[in-house]
NUDRENRO-537099 format. One record per residue (C-alpha): residue in three letters; x, y, z. Coordinates in pm, whole numbers, padded with zeros to 5 digits, always signed. Example, Ala and Ser with C-alpha at 12.3 -4.5 7.8 and 13.67 -1.06 7.14 Angstrom:
// NUDRENRO-537099
ALA+01230-00450+00780/SER+01367-00106+00714/
//
This chain:
// NUDRENRO-537099
MET-05363+01287-07483/VAL-05049+01312-07736/SER-05127+01206-08131/THR-04863+00892-08193/ASP-04859+00953-08567/GLU-04531+01078-08533/LYS-04284+01020-08249/LEU-04202+01316-08012/LYS-03931+01484-08073/VAL-03666+01486-07853/GLY-03332+01718-07783/ILE-03085+01621-07487/ALA-02898+01934-07386/GLY-02577+01834-07212/TYR-02431+01492-07469/GLY-02150+01348-07195/VAL-02185+01035-07015/VAL-02559+01048-06863/GLY-02708+01234-07212/LYS-02567+00980-07449/ARG-02733+00677-07178/ARG-03067+00910-07190/ARG-03068+00920-07595/GLN-02994+00488-07618/PHE-03307+00429-07363/ILE-03501+00765-07580/ASP-03451+00580-07913/GLN-03541+00236-07782/ASN-03896+00403-07687/LEU-04216+00357-07891/HIS-04309+00726-07906/MET-04007+00886-07883/LYS-03679+01000-08113/THR-03355+01223-08033/ILE-03309+01471-08328/ALA-03075+01724-08169/VAL-02794+01757-07890/CYS-02565+01970-07763/ASP-02242+01978-07545/LYS-01970+02237-07541/THR-01710+01991-07617/LEU-01837+01897-07959/ARG-01668+02038-08249/LYS-01823+02363-08478/SER-01764+02089-08764/ASP-02025+01789-08641/LEU-02320+01934-08785/PHE-02464+01597-08759/ILE-02409+01260-08598/ASN-02624+00973-08732/GLY-02872+01162-08808/VAL-02875+01375-08529/LYS-02805+01758-08498/CYS-02544+01890-08262/CYS-02510+02215-08127/ARG-02247+02353-07895/HIS-02515+02528-07731/TYR-02857+02471-07516/LYS-03024+02791-07709/GLU-02914+02668-08047/LEU-03043+02385-07979/LEU-03350+02562-07865/LYS-03445+02675-08175/THR-03494+02358-08314/PRO-03845+02221-08349/LEU-03838+01977-08060/ASP-04160+01842-07837/VAL-03949+01724-07565/LEU-03645+01904-07396/PHE-03368+01626-07138/VAL-03112+01840-06981/CYS-02839+01665-06861/LEU-02588+01957-06781/PRO-02396+02065-06474/ASN-02571+02169-06169/TYR-02538+02576-06229/LEU-02688+02563-06576/ALA-03003+02300-06454/ALA-03264+02535-06371/GLU-03162+02786-06628/VAL-03228+02523-06919/THR-03532+02353-06767/MET-03692+02720-06761/ALA-03603+02814-07112/GLY-03743+02436-07196/LEU-04059+02499-07069/GLU-04062+02854-07227/LYS-04007+02720-07542/GLY-04367+02532-07464/LEU-04161+02156-07391/HIS-04246+01889-07183/VAL-03870+01888-06992/PHE-03668+01598-06835/CYS-03418+01746-06596/GLU-03150+01487-06401/LYS-03088+01518-06068/PRO-03007+01726-05880/PRO-03192+01974-05993/GLY-02994+02294-05929/ARG-02767+02426-05669/SER-03012+02555-05414/VAL-03333+02579-05289/ALA-03362+02924-05479/ASP-03302+02706-05776/ILE-03620+02493-05731/GLU-03849+02774-05642/LYS-03784+02964-05965/VAL-03837+02659-06181/ILE-04211+02618-05984/GLU-04301+02989-06059/ALA-04191+02857-06452/GLU-04364+02587-06442/LYS-04697+02696-06296/LYS-04753+02968-06612/TYR-04709+02605-06847/PRO-04981+02357-06676/LYS-04993+02130-06993/LEU-04602+02054-06973/LYS-04492+01753-06805/LEU-04189+01851-06555/LYS-04031+01512-06415/TYR-03665+01537-06246/GLY-03412+01246-06279/PHE-03439+00999-05972/ASN-03327+00719-06097/HIS-03327+00454-05786/ARG-03692+00468-05722/TYR-03699+00245-06031/HIS-03451+00020-05963/ASP-03611-00338-05929/SER-03456-00389-05560/VAL-03575-00063-05435/LYS-03943-00129-05624/GLU-03934-00422-05450/ALA-03888-00269-05079/LEU-04122-00040-05135/ARG-04411-00315-05231/ILE-04295-00493-04884/ILE-04340-00167-04692/GLN-04643-00052-04837/SER-04794-00411-04785/LYS-04711-00424-04377/GLU-04567-00750-04448/PHE-04265-00704-04237/GLY-04446-00506-04010/GLU-04373-00083-03947/ILE-04082+00059-03999/ILE-03839+00142-03700/ASN-03503+00271-03855/ILE-03326+00247-04165/ARG-02940+00318-04218/GLY-02745+00444-04542/VAL-02444+00424-04659/TYR-02326+00612-05045/GLY-02006+00634-05089/LYS-01734+00737-05393/SER-01417+00698-05373/LYS-01339+01049-05386/ILE-01506+01358-05552/ILE-01456+01366-05953/SER-01317+01646-06055/PHE-01402+01600-06458/ALA-01551+01887-06681/SER-01297+02140-06518/GLY-01395+02042-06190/TRP-01704+02182-06171/ARG-01836+01959-05910/ALA-01546+02073-05643/LYS-01676+02427-05704/ARG-01942+02562-05469/LYS-02086+02817-05705/TYR-02088+02545-05999/ALA-02240+02239-05802/GLY-02378+02433-05506/GLY-02287+02149-05312/GLY-02038+01841-05259/ILE-02135+01443-05243/LEU-02475+01491-05034/LEU-02543+01700-05312/ASP-02423+01522-05595/GLN-02504+01171-05475/GLY-02644+01107-05097/ILE-02920+01319-05290/HIS-03070+00975-05421/MET-03054+00822-05025/VAL-03255+01115-04910/ASP-03531+01072-05133/LEU-03544+00722-05106/MET-03540+00766-04725/GLN-03818+01030-04773/LEU-03987+00753-04980/PHE-03978+00502-04734/CYS-04061+00721-04455/GLY-04231+01027-04526/LYS-04116+01425-04405/PHE-03868+01446-04155/VAL-03926+01694-03884/GLU-03608+01690-03671/VAL-03258+01692-03868/LYS-02893+01711-03689/SER-02550+01679-03862/TYR-02181+01706-03926/VAL-02051+01854-04234/SER-01676+01820-04330/ASN-01468+01887-04577/SER-01130+01811-04475/TYR-01001+01554-04621/TRP-00992+01737-04993/HIS-01015+02055-04836/HIS-01300+02155-05120/ASP-01513+02445-05046/VAL-01781+02177-05074/GLU-01803+01907-04876/ASP-01628+01521-04855/ASN-01861+01405-04568/VAL-02193+01410-04414/TYR-02320+01229-04138/ALA-02657+01284-04033/ILE-02891+01159-03798/LEU-03297+01197-03893/ARG-03654+01179-03690/ASP-03965+01193-03901/LYS-04316+01270-03715/ASN-04332+00840-03576/ASN-04003+00893-03454/ARG-03849+00686-03670/ILE-03458+00755-03733/ALA-03294+00759-04000/MET-02923+00733-04057/LEU-02732+00866-04340/HIS-02320+00858-04436/SER-02289+01006-04759/SER-01911+01001-04816/ALA-01673+01081-05109/THR-01333+00952-04914/GLN-01504+00573-04948/TRP-01180+00443-05128/GLN-01458+00215-05257/HIS-01801+00256-05407/GLN-01982+00139-05182/PHE-02433+00192-05151/SER-02622-00003-04883/LEU-02942+00075-04706/ASP-03040-00140-04396/ILE-03436-00065-04349/THR-03521-00232-03951/LEU-03909-00328-03911/THR-04093-00501-03610/LYS-04133-00831-03844/GLY-03733-00798-04001/SER-03513-00646-04172/LEU-03431-00581-04563/ARG-03118-00468-04689/LEU-03056-00350-05007/GLN-02700-00362-05086/GLY-02541-00245-05365/ILE-02701-00115-05677/LEU-02648-00173-06051/SER-02507+00126-06265/GLY-02318+00197-06573/SER-01964+00143-06430/LYS-02059-00162-06198/SER-01858-00003-05965/TYR-02085-00050-05701/GLY-02144-00482-05707/GLN-02418-00711-05709/GLU-02770-00548-05645/GLN-02949-00748-05365/LEU-03223-00704-05182/VAL-03191-00921-04849/LYS-03505-01052-04638/VAL-03449-01121-04309/ARG-03751-01232-04116/ARG-03798-01162-03732/SER-03721-01454-03460/GLU-03732-01526-03117/ALA-03401-01720-03058/ASP-03175-01605-02878/ILE-02939-01587-03127/GLY-03172-01389-03361/THR-03240-01499-03698/GLN-03082-01831-03883/SER-03193-01745-04196/GLU-03239-01516-04472/GLU-03307-01473-04895/VAL-03157-01325-05123/ILE-03288-01168-05427/ASN-03009-01117-05695/TYR-03092-00847-05947/LEU-02901-00917-06286/ASN-03021-00612-06525/ASP-03065-00229-06487/ASN-03399-00155-06621/SER-03428+00189-06440/TRP-03325+00352-06696/ARG-03584+00203-06944/ASP-03853+00234-06673/GLU-03795+00600-06593/VAL-03784+00698-06989/ASN-04079+00501-07023/GLU-04300+00631-06755/PHE-04220+01015-06841/ALA-04310+00908-07240/ASP-04671+00742-07158/SER-04692+01050-06878/ILE-04668+01286-07186/VAL-04850+01046-07476/ASN-05154+00959-07228/ASP-05139+01297-07026/LYS-05094+01118-06678/PRO-04954+01231-06395/THR-04578+01210-06317/TYR-04533+00896-06075/ALA-04168+00992-05913/GLY-03977+01272-05974/THR-04199+01637-06013/ILE-04147+01934-05899/PHE-04251+01881-05536/ASP-04060+01592-05529/ALA-03750+01790-05627/LEU-03839+02072-05430/SER-03868+01874-05037/THR-03524+01624-05111/MET-03334+01990-05163/GLN-03475+02129-04893/LEU-03410+01855-04696/VAL-03077+01829-04813/TYR-03049+02214-04703/LYS-03177+02142-04361/ILE-02902+01865-04356/TYR-02601+02082-04476/SER-02746+02434-04231/ALA-02803+02199-03942/ASP-02375+02214-03890/ALA-02390+02532-03700/GLU-02006+02556-03813/TRP-02107+02437-04171/LYS-02377+02673-04231/GLU-02203+02978-04082/LYS-01888+02915-04277/PHE-02041+02792-04614/LEU-02377+02889-04632/LYS-02478+03224-04518/GLU-02361+03383-04862/ASP-02488+03111-05074/SER-02775+03334-05240/ALA-02538+03597-05324/LYS-02225+03405-05492/ILE-02456+03220-05681/LEU-02628+03508-05813/THR-02364+03639-05948/VAL-02249+03295-06169/
//
């Protein structure tokens, strides 16, 4: 247990949209306070902003006396800075994806083993959305019976090219829309079904023509022969999140997800009970969620795990590894994509 006489001193590596949003909820927490941030866009003259020290490089940030490090950096820096934080004796929270490849995560695992008393958590934020938590409660209660299948679509209007376009370059990003955004859907499918034992996929970059994918179509089978179908898209033209879960006694539909941009629409959970009528169910229950508490709850859970030495609820290093392994199984299940883009990934990544 950590003494709560003084607040945990937090540094944020990467002070863009996500870093600033994390700070909002870090500073609302009773046990944490942001004292330093770093970002390459900060001017050298910006020594302090509202009492917070500003740096241009994470190595400079790590010279500051800290207790906790939040890593909100591009994929190619995520694993490197996470390990640097652990080596400094800091508890670390890292945004998804946890790296560019499974190899990145395996390196972090080896580093974490040296510091068993430190907390390491990854930001699989969707698990903390109220609609997802309620769906999980219903599934675990068996109220709607057993899962038969899952269908998920998660789409953006394009591969966003900001921060010098690193998201559209394999050597920096490691992957495209599946790794960047679809990883949330992959994580939720594993949350609801567990491990998948068979994967079939089609991976394409035929529209944007980057060396990362702009569409992934995947079919997954778990050990109980339950099927999950996933479409992760950067050609959706309108942001979309939808996840349909069919069960033996009814169905659940998660439609929309609250976000900072509000571009995914109203967050809803639609509950449908199976009917024996020829035309199917004639009624449904719709729950609308008006507030996004996921960022707050995720930060609070991390702080509580540090202060009270509790296990991490979600987003452990092994959650990160399992999700990354499934992402790369999906990539590799397309033989043409595997031969074209994955064959030399390890060598390319090591030379960045």
